[in-house]
C-alpha positions in Angstrom: -65.2 -25.0 -108.0 -67.1 -28.1 -107.3 -69.5 -28.7 -104.5 -70.1 -31.8 -102.6 -66.7 -33.7 -102.9 -65.9 -33.1 -99.2 -67.0 -35.5 -96.5 -69.6 -33.9 -94.3 -68.7 -36.7 -91.8 -65.4 -34.9 -91.1 -66.3 -31.3 -91.9 -69.6 -30.8 -90.4 -71.0 -30.2 -93.8 -68.5 -27.4 -94.6 -67.3 -27.3 -98.2 -64.4 -25.0 -99.0 -62.7 -24.4 -102.4 -60.2 -22.0 -103.8 -60.4 -20.8 -107.5 -58.8 -18.3 -109.7 -60.4 -14.9 -109.9 -60.5 -15.3 -113.7 -59.6 -18.1 -116.0 -57.5 -21.0 -114.8 -54.2 -21.7 -113.1 -51.5 -24.0 -114.3 -50.0 -26.5 -111.9 -47.2 -28.4 -113.6 -48.9 -29.5 -116.8 -52.4 -29.6 -115.3 -55.0 -26.9 -115.8 -56.7 -25.9 -112.5 -60.1 -24.5 -112.2 -60.4 -25.0 -108.4 -58.7 -26.5 -105.4 -60.9 -28.2 -102.8 -59.8 -28.3 -99.2 -60.3 -31.9 -98.4 -60.7 -31.6 -94.6 -61.5 -28.7 -92.4 -60.7 -28.7 -88.6 -61.7 -25.1 -87.9 -63.7 -22.5 -90.0 -64.3 -19.2 -88.3 -66.0 -16.6 -90.5 -66.7 -13.1 -89.4 -68.2 -9.8 -90.5 -66.4 -6.6 -89.4 -68.4 -3.3 -89.6 -66.4 -0.7 -91.5 -67.2 3.0 -90.7 -65.7 6.4 -91.4 -65.5 9.3 -88.9 -65.1 12.9 -89.8 -65.2 16.2 -87.9 -67.1 19.2 -89.0 -66.1 22.8 -88.7 -68.0 23.1 -85.4 -65.9 20.1 -84.0 -68.8 17.8 -84.2 -67.7 14.2 -85.0 -69.9 12.2 -87.4 -69.5 8.5 -88.0 -71.0 6.9 -91.0 -71.5 3.2 -91.9 -69.6 2.2 -95.0 -70.2 -1.5 -95.1 -69.1 -4.9 -93.8 -65.9 -6.8 -94.5 -66.1 -10.6 -94.7 -63.1 -12.5 -93.3 -62.4 -16.1 -92.2 -59.7 -18.0 -90.3 -59.4 -21.6 -91.6 -57.5 -24.6 -90.3 -57.3 -27.7 -92.5 -57.6 -31.2 -91.1 -54.7 -33.6 -91.7 -53.2 -33.4 -95.2 -50.6 -35.5 -97.0 -47.5 -33.7 -98.1 -48.8 -33.5 -101.7 -52.2 -32.1 -100.5 -50.5 -29.5 -98.3 -48.1 -28.5 -101.1 -51.0 -28.2 -103.6 -53.2 -26.0 -101.2 -50.1 -23.8 -100.3 -49.5 -23.3 -104.1 -53.1 -22.2 -104.5 -53.0 -19.9 -101.6 -49.8 -18.3 -102.8 -51.7 -16.6 -105.6 -52.7 -14.2 -102.8 -56.0 -13.2 -104.4 -58.6 -15.8 -105.3 -62.3 -16.9 -105.1 -63.3 -18.7 -101.9 -66.3 -21.0 -102.0 -67.7 -21.4 -98.5 -71.1 -21.7 -96.7 -71.8 -17.9 -96.8 -70.8 -17.5 -100.4 -71.3 -20.9 -102.2 -69.3 -21.8 -105.2 -72.5 -22.3 -107.3 -73.2 -18.6 -106.6 -69.6 -17.6 -107.6 -68.0 -17.5 -104.2 -66.3 -14.3 -102.9 -63.2 -12.6 -103.9 -60.7 -12.7 -101.1 -57.1 -11.8 -100.4 -54.8 -14.1 -98.3 -53.9 -12.1 -95.1 -51.9 -14.7 -93.3 -50.5 -18.2 -93.8 -48.6 -20.0 -91.1 -45.9 -22.6 -91.6 -47.4 -26.1 -92.0 -47.8 -28.0 -88.7 -46.3 -31.4 -89.1 -48.1 -34.2 -87.3 -46.6 -37.7 -87.0 -48.6 -40.8 -86.0 -48.5 -44.5 -86.8 -49.7 -43.8 -90.3 -46.8 -41.5 -91.1 -46.4 -37.7 -91.3 -49.3 -35.4 -92.0 -49.7 -31.7 -92.2 -52.1 -29.0 -91.3 -52.4 -25.5 -92.6 -53.8 -22.4 -90.8 -54.6 -19.4 -93.0 -56.8 -16.3 -93.0 -58.5 -14.5 -95.8 -60.4 -11.2 -96.1 -62.8 -10.0 -98.8 -61.3 -7.7 -101.4 -64.5 -5.5 -101.4 -67.0 -4.8 -98.7 -69.9 -7.1 -98.8 -72.6 -4.5 -97.9 -71.7 -1.0 -99.0 -68.8 0.4 -100.9 -65.4 -1.0 -102.0 -62.7 -2.2 -99.7 
């Protein structure tokens, strides 16, 4: 996953990339090591606290902290049809590495699972048709604590 190929002028300095968990992907005849998201309109990361509750024999309820789960909602900026098709293809692998500000690609990113992907929003203007994608991901494992 490469850093720095996205324009901070349009993304507020946010760089996002998708990569295989291991090895490479094949797109047609091309070998793919990462897919950069060229423009980002909205990036909303969050950490959800995960806890477990249990009841003892004397009916006392205990709640213990298990860890935090990273998730993010992402909306791309305008994409050409080919860019949209390429990013959707990468997302349809369902589990992949995400390089983002919290988990930079030079540190390996974070393993995530696609949790939602909306139909592409088609935008038309004087320059032709463009598309936007809105999708959400969640970490496969807890970032602080145990496994997912």
